[in-house]
Structures are given as C-alpha cells and as structure tokens.
KOLPAVO-429647 format. One record per atom (N, C-alpha, C): atom name; x, y, z; residue in one letter. Coordinates in steps of 0.001 Angstrom, whole numbers, plus 500000, padded with zeros to 6 digits. Each point is the difference from the previous one (the first is absolute). Last residue first. Layout:
  atome    east   north      up  residu
     CA       X       Y       Z       A
...
This chain:
  atome    east   north      up  residu
      N  408225  445906  961796       X
     CA  501093  499785  498862       X
      C  499468  500683  498708       X
      N  497534  501361  504676       X
     CA  500206  498760  499385       X
      C  501254  500313  498948       X
      N  498024  503177  502892       X
     CA  501116  499419  500548       X
      C  500333  498502  499067       X
      N  496488  503341  498881       X
     CA  501419  500837  500227       X
      C  501024  499212  500508       X
      N  495288  498455  500168       X
     CA  500846  499606  498839       X
      C  501220  500831  499757       X
      N  496054  499566  503862       X
     CA  501327  500556  499807       X
      C  500842  499623  498846       X
      N  495843  497890  501573       X
     CA  499487  501566  499605       X
      C  501583  500621  499566       X
      N  500274  495873  501616       X
     CA  499278  499746  498716       X
      C  499651  501537  499463       X
      N  502005  499288  504444       X
     CA  501036  499449  498863       X
      C  499181  500203  498952       X
      N  497328  500544  503649       X
     CA  500989  501028  499682       X
      C  500954  499925  499074       X
      N  497166  496437  501066       X
     CA  499424  500731  499098       X
      C  500710  501628  499967       X
      N  501712  496391  502813       X
     CA  499904  499490  498312       X
      C  499138  501019  499425       X
      N  500583  501047  504262       X
     CA  501265  499974  499767       X
      C  499852  499639  498233       X
      N  496009  499449  502491       X
     CA  500553  501248  499746       X
      C  501213  500065  499464       X
      N  498899  495701  501626       X
     CA  499135  500467  498459       X
      C  500113  501370  499457       X
      N  502263  498224  504077       X
     CA  500530  499370  498704       X
      C  499378  500677  499185       X
      N  498162  501071  503919       X
     CA  501188  500554  499731       X
      C  500514  499695  498619       X
      N  496479  497698  501756       X
     CA  499379  501067  499313       X
      C  501537  500840  499757       X
      N  500640  495829  502069       X
     CA  499254  500027  498368       X
      C  499669  501126  499678       X
      N  504242  499633  503374       X
     CA  498546  500091  500175       X
      C  499373  500080  498450       X
      N  504947  498740  499860       X
     CA  499000  501060  500487       X
      C  498689  499428  500006       X
      N  505298  497976  499300       X
     CA  498714  499915  499885       X
      C  499129  501059  501034       X
      N  504715  497575  496552       X
     CA  499547  500801  501261       X
      C  498535  499775  500131       X
      N  502764  499765  494862       X
     CA  499747  499564  501418       X
      C  499252  500708  501262       X
      N  499102  500647  495034       X
     CA  501147  498976  499999       X
      C  500218  499523  501288       X
      N  495631  502073  497594       X
     CA  500759  499998  501192       X
      C  501213  498886  499805       X
      N  497624  503051  495914       X
     CA  499804  498515  500830       X
      C  500850  500166  501235       X
      N  499678  503589  496393       X
     CA  498914  500070  501474       X
      C  500049  498608  500724       X
      N  502175  501014  495471       X
     CA  498791  499654  499993       X
      C  499241  499992  501201       X
      N  504380  502391  499031       X
     CA  499487  499724  498625       X
      C  498566  499291  500149       X
      N  502684  500888  503815       X
     CA  499634  501426  499348       X
      C  499161  499283  499021       X
      N  500354  496769  504275       X
     CA  500700  500561  498355       X
      C  499162  501071  499492       X
      N  500408  498751  505599       X
     CA  499264  499941  498748       X
      C  500933  500519  498863       X
      N  500014  498304  505454       X
     CA  500984  500604  498975       X
      C  499165  499874  498692       X
      N  499073  500698  505927       X
     CA  499947  499046  498731       X
      C  500748  500601  498785       X
      N  499564  500590  505974       X
     CA  500509  500249  498763       X
      C  499572  498774  498543       X
      N  498903  501821  506007       X
     CA  499844  498732  498788       X
      C  500331  501156  498889       X
      N  499404  502393  503990       X
     CA  501183  498694  500031       X
      C  500031  499156  499078       X
      N  496691  503726  499779       X
     CA  500324  499468  501157       X
      C  500926  498722  500460       X
      N  499956  501304  495173       X
     CA  498683  500363  500726       X
      C  500001  499417  501306       X
      N  503309  500947  494853       X
     CA  499919  499533  501504       X
      C  498649  500513  500730       X
      N  502151  498651  494454       X
     CA  498917  500677  501154       X
      C  500119  499237  500965       X
      N  503176  500463  495234       X
     CA  499845  499483  501470       X
      C  498621  500876  500648       X
      N  501488  498787  494913       X
     CA  499623  501214  500692       X
      C  499776  499286  501517       X
      N  502987  499230  495000       X
     CA  498679  499617  500657       X
      C  499871  501090  501124       X
      N  503086  498125  495078       X
     CA  499472  501301  500907       X
      C  498891  499371  500914       X
      N  503631  496392  499070       X
     CA  499093  500432  499021       X
      C  499420  501276  500844       X
      N  502579  496321  502050       X
     CA  500781  500199  498688       X
      C  498984  500581  498844       X
      N  500020  498732  504923       X
     CA  498872  499704  499239       X
      C  500276  500164  498442       X
      N  503901  500347  503298       X
     CA  498807  499136  500846       X
      C  498817  499759  498733       X
      N  504400  502146  498928       X
     CA  500140  499117  500956       X
      C  499025  499415  500620       X
      N  500279  504010  497110       X
     CA  500291  498854  499109       X
      C  500554  498642  501070       X
      N  497268  504964  499776       X
     CA  500113  498657  500823       X
      C  500555  498829  499531       X
      N  498351  505047  498327       X
     CA  501175  499027  499771       X
      C  500351  499521  500914       X
      N  496067  502596  500543       X
     CA  499956  499691  498272       X
      C  501421  499073  499875       X
      N  496500  501099  504348       X
     CA  501235  499323  499583       X
      C  499919  500418  498714       X
      N  497041  502432  503929       X
     CA  500383  499530  498760       X
      C  501383  499504  499629       X
      N  495735  500859  504171       X
     CA  501176  499914  499309       X
      C  500426  499932  498957       X
      N  495724  501288  503366       X
     CA  500469  499346  498534       X
      C  501308  500145  500149       X
      N  496140  500011  504307       X
     CA  501344  500478  499159       X
      C  500447  499460  499136       X
      N  495070  500175  502774       X
     CA  501051  498901  499166       X
      C  501048  501253  499461       X
      N  495986  501368  502283       X
     CA  500964  499208  501080       X
      C  501012  499388  499199       X
      N  496677  502572  497254       X
     CA  499568  498870  501353       X
      C  500768  499092  500919       X
      N  502703  502440  496222       X
     CA  498824  499768  499564       X
      C  499264  498799  501300       X
      N  504479  503162  498208       X
     CA  499727  499385  500911       X
      C  498135  499968  499839       X
      N  504987  500086  496676       X
     CA  498636  500104  500337       X
      C  499616  499701  501448       X
      N  504436  499798  498185       X
     CA  499423  500739  498872       X
      C  498719  500673  500390       X
      N  505158  498359  502218       X
     CA  498719  500139  500094       X
      C  498979  500603  499201       X
      N  505405  497816  499433       X
     CA  499123  501324  500365       X
      C  498265  499736  499762       X
      N  504977  497110  501188       X
     CA  498797  499868  499254       X
      C  498807  501167  500338       X
C-alpha cells in the first residue's frame, strides 16, 4: 500500500485492488495510532475511526483529488 500524501499528521494510503475486505477502491488514513478507511468514489467512511476534524480533512482531500476516482 503506497503512501500518497501527508496532511496535518494524517498519512494517506491508497488501495485500488483490494478484493478481500472493502471490495472497492479506497483510501486508508492513519493518524496518531488511529485508522479509518474511506471510499474513493464518494469519500464515505467505510470502517475505522479518526477524530472528527481529521475525518473531515480526509473527506475534503478525497473530493479535491478527482484523479483517484474511477
């Protein structure tokens, strides 16, 4: 899983071909030991938990980077 960005302490990792767990392209965000998984297509939270401010930052980042969407 390659790291694609770092923003305000969040490290973003991208998964395009995970057929075992989420079964769709998604981005993992890791922040101070916490981790959450977001859909690339609509920035919805799939699993995990981050502080609200970091969740919103990740969702905004996904929305402003359409190059990762299908």
